[in-house]
N, C-alpha and C positions, 0 to 999 in steps of 0.2 A: 668111558664107563662111569665116570663121575656124573656126567650129564644124564645118562640113563638112570642112574640111581636117584638123582634129584627129581627127575620126572616121575619115577615110580612113587616116590614119597609124596609128591603133589597129588597123584591120583588116589593114594590111600589115606590122605589126610582127612581128619574129621575134627569134631569139636574138642576131642581129648588130646589131640596132638598139634592143633593149629588154632587160628582164630575163626575157623568156619562155624557158622551157627549150628546149634544142636538140632534144628529142624532138618538138616541135611544128613544126619547120622542114620545108620541102620538101626533098627529097633533093638537089636541084641547087644549093641555096643554099650560099655559102661559109661555113665554120665557124671560120676562124681570123683573128685580127687580126695575126698575125706578118708581118713584111716578107719578101718573097721574096728569095732569094739566088741566086748562080750555081751552087750545089751541086745535083747531080742527086738525085732522090728515091731512097729506099731506103738500104741500108747504105753507109757511106762507106769510102774507101780506108783499109785498116789495121784495119777492124772485125773483131774475133774472133768468128767464128760459133759456134753450138752445134749439136752432133749427138749421137746416141745412140752411146756408145762401148762396146766389148766389155768384159765383166767378166773380171777375172783370177781370180775365184773363183766359177764357176758352181755353182748348187745341184745340178743333175743333168747328167751327161754321157752321151750316147747315142752309142755307136760304130756307125757304119754300115759293115759289112764288104763287101769286094769278093767276090762269089760268081760261080759259073759257070766258064766256060772261055774262054781267049783264042782268037783266030782260028787260032793255031798248034796248038791242042789242049791247051795247058798249063792245068791246074786252078789257079784263083787261090787256093784254100785252102792250097796248098802253097808259095805265094810269100810271102816275108817283107814286112812293111809298110815302104815306103820313106819315107812322110810322111803327115801328116794335115792336112786343110784344115778349118777350123772356121767354123761359122756359129752365131749365138746368137739365141734368141727370148726377149724380155722379156714376160712375161705375168703376170696376177694368179693367185695360188694359189686353190685351191678355197675358196670362202667358206662358213663355217659357224660357228655359235656354239660357243665353247669353254666347256664346263661344268666347274666346279671344285666338288667336294663337300667340305665341312668336317665332320669327324666329331669331336665333342667327347666325350672319354672320361668315363665315369661310374664312380666307385669308391665302395665302401662299406667303412668301417673294420671290421675283424674284432673290434676291442676294444669300441667303443661303438656300432657300427652306424650311425655318421654317414655321410651321403651327400654326396659332393663331385663337382662337374661342372666340366670345363674351360670356360674362357670363350671364347665366339665372338668373332672380330674385330668391331670397331665398324662396319665396312663391311658386315657380314652380319647385319642386324637381324631379318630374317624367314626363314621356312623356304625360300622360293624368291624370288629377285630377280634383276634385271639388274645387271651390273657397271658400273664407272665408264666403261669405254670405250663401252658401248652408250649410256649417258646422254650422254656427250660427243658421240657421233655424232648423236644427235637434236638436240642444241643447235647443232652445226655446221650441220646441214641447215636447221633452222628459223630461227636467228638470223643466221648468217653468210651463208647462201645463199638465205634468204627462202622456203624451200619450206613450204607450208601444213602444218598439223598432220596432216591425213588423208593427204596425199601423203608426208609424212615417214615415217609408220608403214608405208605401203604400199611405199615404196622399201626400207626395212630388211627388210620381210617378203620382198620379191622377192629380195634379195641373200642373206639368211641363213635364210629359212624360218620365222622367228618375229620378232615385233616388239611393242614396248609399245603400248598403246592411246593415244588422243589425250590422255586425262586424265593418263596417266603422263608424257607429254612436257611437259604444262603444269606438272606438279609438279616435273619436272627443271629447268625454266626458273626457277621460283620458288625452288627450293633453291639454284641457282647464284647468283641475285641476292642471296639472303640471305647466302651465304658470301663475296660480294664487297663487302659493306658496308664492311669495313675498308680494302679496296683503294680504294674510291671516296673515302673520307675522306682518305687519303694523296694521292690524285690531285689533289684540290682544293687541298690545301696546296702541292703541287708547282707547280700552275698559277699560284697567286697569287705565287709567287716568281720566275716567268719574266719577263724584261725586255720581251718582245713576245708578245702573244696575238692570235689571229684568231677572229672570231665571225661567225656567220651563222644563218639560220633558214629553215625551209620548212614548208609545210602538211602536216598528217597527220590522218587521220580516226579518231575513236573513236565507234563505233556510229553512223556516218554523219554525225557532227557535226565541225566543223572544230576541230582542235587544232594545236599547233605543235611541231615538233622543233627544238631549239636545239643548237648546237655551239660549244664553246670549245676551241681547239686550239693547238698549237705543234709544233715539230719532233719532240718526244719524247713528247708526251702528247695524248690526246683525251678530252674529256668531252662526253657527250650528255645532254640533258635533254628531257623531254616534259611539256608544260603546255598548258592550255586558253587561256592568254594568249600573245600575241606580244610583249607589252611588258614593263614593269619587273617585274611580279609573277613572271614566268617566270625572270628573271635572279636575283631574290632567292631563289627556290626552288632554283636551281642552286647558289647559295652561293659564287660565285667573283668575278664582275665587280663587284658593289657594293663589295667591299673591296679591289679591285685598284687599284694606283697606278702601273702601268707604262704601256706604250704599246699601244693596241688598234687593230688593223687591221679595218675593216669597210666596209660599202657605203653609209654615210651615213644609215642608218636612225635616225630621231630619238631612239629609245630609247637607242641607244648614245651618240649625241652628248650626251645629257643627263648621262652618267656623269662623275664628277669625275676625269678621267685625261687623259693625252695621247692624241691620236687620229691615225690615218693612214687616208686614204680610198682605196678600191679604184679604180685607174685603168682597169681593164677595163670596169667599169660606165660610167665617163665616156666611154670610146671608143665604146661602143655607143650611148649617148645622142647624142653628137656626130654619129655616122654617121646616126642617124635624123633629126636636125635638118637635116643636109646633104641627104639624099636625098628626104625627104618634105616639108620646109618651105623648101627652097632657101635655107638659112642659110649663106651663103658663109663667114662667120667660123668657123662650127662645123667645116666641112670643112677649112679651113686649120689650125685648132687641132688637129684630130685627126691630120693629117699631121705637124705639128710634134712632137706628143707621141709618135707612133710612131717618128719619126726619132731623137729624143733617147734614147728607151728602147733602140732598136737600137744606138745609139752606146755607151750604158752597158753593154749586154750584151756587145758585142764589144770593150769596154775601149779605145775610141778617143775617149771623151768627155773634153774638156778643161774647165778652169775658165772659160775665155772662152766656150766653147760654152754652158755652164750659164747664165752671165750673160746672153748673147744670147737664149737660149730664154726665160728668165724675163721679159725685157723684151717679147718677142713675145707671150708668154702674157698679160701685162697689156694690151697693145695690142689683141689680138683679143677679149679679154673686154669691154674698153671698147667696141669696135665692136659687139659683140653687144648690149650695153645700149642703145647709141645707136639701133641698128636695130630695137629692140624696146622702145619707151618704156613707162613704167608706165601701167597702166590707171587711169583716173580713177574716183573713187567716184561712183556714181549716187545721185541724191537719194533718201533714204529707205533706202538700202542699209546693212545692218548687218554687223559682223564685218570680217574682213580682205578686202581686194579681191583677187580671184583674178587672177593674172597668166598670160600664155601660157607654154607649155612652154619656149620658147627663152629668155625672160627669166629664168625660174626656174633654168635650168641656168647661165646667165651669172652670176646673183647668187650661186649656190652656189660657182662657180669663184672669184669675187671674195672671198667670205667665208672660204672654206676653202682658199685657195691654198697656205698652209704645209702643211696636212695632205695635200693632193694631191701635192705635190712633194717630200715627205720623201725619196723614193728618190734624188733628185739629190744630197742633202747627206750621206746615210748609206749607205755601200755595203752594210751589212747589212740595210737596209730593202727589202723586196720592192716590186715595182711594183703588185701586185694582191693580191687576197684569195683566190687560187686554193687555198691550203692548206685554208681552211675550206670552200670550195665543193666541192673534191674529196671532203672528208670527209662532206659532207652529201648528195652525189650518190647515195649508196647508198639513202637514203630514197626517192628517186624510183624506183629499181629495185624496192624493196619494194612501193611502191604499185601498180606495174604487175603484179608477180608474185602477191602474196598480199593486196593491199588494206591496210586499216587494222587497228585493234585493236578488240577486243571490250570492253575496259575501260581505265580510266586506269592500273590496276595493270599491265596487260599492256604499255602503253607505257613505264612506268617500268622494268619488268623488262628489256624489250628494250634500252633505252638503257644500263642499267648493264652488261649483258653486252657490248654493242657497244663501250662505252668500254674495257672490259678487252681485247677482241679487237684494237681499233684501236691501243691502246697497246703491246701485245705486238708487233704487226706493225711499228710504227715503230721499236721497239728491236731488231728482228731476232730475236725469240724465237719459238718454235714455238707457234702457236695451238692445235694439237692437244694438245701436252704440257700447255699451260696449262689447257685445258678438262678434260682427264683429271684433272689435279691437284685441280681443284675438287671433283669427285665422289669422289676418293680421300681427301679430308679434309685435304690439305696444299697450300694454294693457292700456285702459282708466282707470286711477286710480281715485277713489273718493277723496274728501278732508279729510285729516287726521290732 
């Protein structure tokens, strides 16, 4: 019966009760763990809205004259203009490729007949090539917006009448990754110096085989890595966490817990697990612990949490975890059974809460410590979008190239820098570096 109950829980699991992605949920299922308030939905009182404002310097002005005659017979052409009413249309200019021709002068000395030619710019290596903005646009479409190679070329051809082939797009991506090698080295050094980092991982396909996309991030920097391993080998290849000695926020994946550093565990994952135990396994202690955890987080968020409330919550946390262990006694070893005795899901969660209480409740003692690992989960969500739009990668190199460019793009976005200017600078030969 316990096995049947566990299987039923697996079938009914969704993003609110497990680590399943929200994309697998039914549309009517609730999506948020936030506590409801008395505020109405939508923009709040005092919110400054945004609208399209008229330009003070329009590019073109078209005057619409009053013509014809008035009902009294007066010709409007002879009447002076009293006033003008203006309306503006914001539209895209006609799209076409701008062609620049470089002509290098060739001279021959009249004295010794030596021939001398002017030097072409380093950005013009061939007789005909696309410029840095075209290369940047292919990179934006493919790496930032996940449009496949063929559709990237087709989109540019539709807009501009000409487009690079798929092979050229791939060469652009490889060139961008090569020129961002120094950026990635500085990025890793900057991450190792941060006091708090966030880590997560998600599945990614390479030629149909399962690989993993990893993220290590903070408020100012983001590093992505692609590896066939989900475990320690991938972290070593990324080159940040094995040497990191700050505090790492994660989802209790055992690979992270084995690292020699301080840890903080994501409480959003814990809330989902407690909800699943309460709804599918009728674990009363789990439902009460979930409500208490939500309440104390809401009090912290609204700045009404007091020291006495923290002490009371920690005592209730211990009592409820103990109740969970009592109501789910340890499974006895069967004669002849080898290895660790498998415990039920409720006992495993209670044991984790007991063992990692300090790591789970760090947010109560440190105002700068977040409640969850959303910063890493938000950063890794784009990989789920890529899987849906353009699938996986054709090679390991393709995954590594994608991650390096995405690391650059995400870091620029976090620092408020222009992604477009940054990508153009890569192909112009002078990479725009973020602040380190």
